[in-house]
N, C-alpha and C positions, 0 to 999 in steps of 0.2 A: 504448352509450356511457354511458347513465344508471347502469348498475351499477358503473362505474369511479369514480363520484363518491363521495368519502369526506367525510362531514360531520364537523364539529369534535367533535360529541358522540361519534362513533364512535372518534375518536382519543384521547379523554380517558383511557380505562383504560390505554392503552399509555404515555401521557405520565406517568401516576402511577407506572408501573413504572420510569420513568427513561429511556425511549427518547425520541429526538428526534422532532419533529413529522414531519420528512421520512421518518425510518425507519418511524414508525407508519403514515403514509399508504402508503408503498411496501409494507410488510408486509400491510396490510389489503387492498390491491389484489391482491397476489399470492395471498392466502389467501381471496379472495372474501368479505372482511369477517369472517372467523372469527378472533377474538382469540387463541385458543390457537395456531392455526396461524400467525398473524401473528408471534407471539413466536418460533416456531421459524424462520420465514423471516428475521426480523431477526437472530437469533443466528447462523444459517448465513451470512448476508451479512457480518456482522462478522468471523467466522472466515475467510471467503474474502478479505476485504480485508486482514486481518492477515497471512495467508499470502502474499499478493501483496507486501505491504510488506516482510516478512522476505526474500522472494526478491530484491526490488530492492536491499535493503541488502547482501545477500550478493554480489550482482553488483557493486555499487559497491566493496565491499571487495576483490573479486578484481581489478577494473580498477585500483584504487589500488596493489595489490601489484605488478601487472605494470608500471605506470608507475614505481614506485619502483625495481624491478629494472632497468628500462631506464635510468633516471637514473644509478644506481650504475655500470652498465656504461659509459655515456658518460663519466662523470667519471673512471673508472679508465683508459679509453682516452686521454682528454685528458692525464691525469697521466703516463701511460706515454710518450706522444709528447713531452711537455715534458721528460722526463728525458733523452731522446735528442736533444734539440735540434731536433725536427721542428716546424716552424711551418706552419700551414695558412692 
């Protein structure tokens, strides 16, 4: 448990590189306090999160397209029924 503890002084180099404190701590824990490997861990995690975000955005767009198609279908059906005097 002692080796998982990351001191503020150990985080400082990563903070100076522009990483957040939480990224730096996580990277250092995963890399067993190796700064170079921590940078790789942090960058890999950022890429992973970005890929997940893109996938969620793609999925939302797909759902929106499907909902839009369904709305158009329903509106056309209602319009068609209205033209023939069908009331529900």
